[in-house]
N, C-alpha and C positions, 0 to 999 in steps of 0.2 A: 696733568689732570685738571679739568675745569673747576674753578671755584663755584660751589653751588649758589653763592650769592650773585654770581654774574650770569646765571642762566636766564635766557630771555623769557618773558612772559607774554601772554596773549589777552584777548578780551575777557575770557572767563575770570582770570585772576584779577584784572582791573575792576570788573564788575563786582566781584566779591569784596574787594577792598573798599569800593564806594559804598556798598551796603553796610559794611562794618563801621565806616566813618559816620554814616547817617544814623545808625543805631546809637553810636556814642554821643552824637549831638542831641538825639532825642532823650537820652538818659541824663543829659546835663554835663557830660564829661568834656564836651567841646562847645565853645561859643559858636554862634552862626558865622562870625567872621573867620574863626579858625576852621570851621567846616568848609567854607568856600575856598580858603587857601589850600587845604589838604586835598579837596576834591580835584582842584586843578593839577596838583602834583600827581595824584593817583592816576588820573586819566593820561598823564604824560609819562607814567612809569614805564621803564623798559626791562628791568631785571627784578628778580626776587629781592635783592638787596634794597632796591628803591622802595618796595612796598614795606619791607621790614622797618626801614627808617621812619616811615609814616605811621606805622601801627604799633611800634614797640612799646609806647607808653599807654596803649589802650587795650591790648590783647595779651593775655598771659602766654609765656613761652610755650606752654603745652598745647595752646590752641592756635597759635599764629601759623603753624604749618598748614592747617586746613584752609587758611585764607590764601597764602601765597602758592599753594599747590592743591587746588580743588580737584578732587578725583572726578566728580561728575557735575554737570550743570543740570539743575532741576528742570523737569520737562516744561513747566510753565514759563521758565525764564527765556525760552526761545521765542515766545510770543511778543508782539509789540508792547512796550511799556515796562519790560523787565530789565532793560539795560539803558544806560545813559545814551548810548549811541543810537538806540532804536526806540524812541518814545511812542506811546499811544497818541496818534495824531487825530484831533477832532477839528473839522473845518466847517464853518457855517457860512455858506455863500449866499444862497437865495432862500433857504429855509432854516428855521431854528434847529439847534441841536440840543437834545435833552438826554440826560442819564439820571435814572432814579430807580428806586427799589433795591433789591439785594444784588446790585452789580458789583463785580470784582474790580477793585481799584488797584492798578499797578503803581509802582513808585515813581514812574516818570511819564509825564503827559506833556503834550504840546497842543495848545488851543489857539485857534485862529478865527475869531468872529469877523469875517471879512465884511459882510453886509447884513448879516442876521445875528441873532443872539445865541449864546451857549449857556446852558444852565446845568450845573452838576450838583445833584442832590445826594449828599453823603449820609443821610440819616439812617438808611437801612443798608448802606454799602458794606462790603466785606473787603478787608485789606490785611495783608501781613506786614505792611510797611509802617514803621514808626515815623518816617518822614516822607511826605508826598510832594514831589517837586513838579510844579506846573510852570512851563515856559509859555509866556503869553506873546503872541504875535498880534498886536493890536490892529483892529480895523474900525469899521463904522458901527459894528454891533457891540452889544454889552456882554460881559461875562458875569454870571451870577453863581456864587458858590454857597450852598446851604449846608451848614455844619451842625452836627448833633452836639449835645452838651458834653463837655469834656475835651472836645477837639479845640485846636487853636490854629491861628493863621498868622503868617508874617508877610506883610505886603510892602515892607520897606525897600525891597529890591526892585520895585516897579519904577521905571522911568516914565513919569507922567507926561502925557501929551495934552490934548484939549479936553479929553474926558476926565471924569472925576474918579477918585479911588476912595471907597468907604468900607471900613471894616468895623463891625460891631460885635466882634468876638474877641476872646482873650488872645494875647500873643504867646502865651505859654500854656501847653496842654496839661491836663490832669494826668496822674500816673497811668501809664499803659495806653494812653490815648494818642493818636497821631497829631503831628504838626504838619500843616499844609504851608509850603513856601511857594509864593507866586513871584516870579521874576520875569523880566522882559519889558515891553514898552506898550503903552496905550497910544491910541491915535485919536479917533473921534468918540469911541464908545466908552461907557462907564464900567467900572469894576465894583461889584458889590459882594461883600462876604458877610454872611449873617446867619442867624439861627432861623428855624422854620417860622413863617408867619401863618396867619389863619388860613390862607389859601393853600399853602403847602400842606398844612395839616388836613385840610378838607380833601385834597387830592390824594393824600396818603391813605386816609380812612376809606375812601372809595376804592382805591387800589387793593387794600387789604381785604375789603369785602368781596372783591372779585378773585381773590386768591393770592394777591401780593406778589405778582411776578415782576420781572425786570422790565423797566420802561427804557427803550432805546430808540430815540427818534433821530434818524440820519446817521 
């Protein structure tokens, strides 16, 4: 009879384990270095036993079975951005890319400001993730992240090229607020992580006056 711990797992189990680890880091039960190490092992896990070893000190025994044997994958998780292997990709080649308003932010994004800028405004964004992982492929354009009060960002994982990296927001979020982790490498463009300025506020007020819909350019 096959040992249940040696049963092979698939992407659904790995993705659920990644989500569990990220939630633990957001709660302060893992350091960011521990998170990085465990994420690497989770993505390379092959059996249920591999996942149990990673999660045993984080998930009660009564709940761990739901992680290593997920019955269903939620419908939205099949869309880009809801798994590590399939991030939401935003590329700015010849025109700027903008996301603002009540847009839904998945946990995994890949941004590539090739020759134009990318601006992600999270002030009215909706997310179920406690940790939002942004992988930067640096180009000549800038990346601007606008965070609301309570959110935080970690930019220590950026390999800095010729462009600058500036973050004027906390590195630790307030309770129940997300942490945005930016990793990857800059090239010529700058990285700016900040709270809304007067122009952002003006644009938001005008948007709300028109109904407050999602703004998605490119």
